[in-house]
Steps between C-alpha positions, in 0.01 A plus 500: 500500500539202270775467248560265212874553547656207683852643522629858508826410333560712184173693546542859381142624559186381677162620369214427738216534246687404183299180456159658568371734225187590699710628791721700262198666338338565838824655630536718188138621524542576870820691436340700219200583722728626777693719255183644343355565847820674605499722191134594557575579865794721401289688243225564757750620758674734257171644376386566859835657591491737202138597579608609848760730349249683277 
């Protein structure tokens, strides 16, 4: 993993993708897709569980 930081002295945070907007957008889209998929999966599971009770 490359870094443009040459010394770690006085470094308070290290952001791996801070200099790459494409990677940030790709990461955000991937995270959003995982969350939406999880919500859809939960809704399907709950609907199936309540159908079994009826």
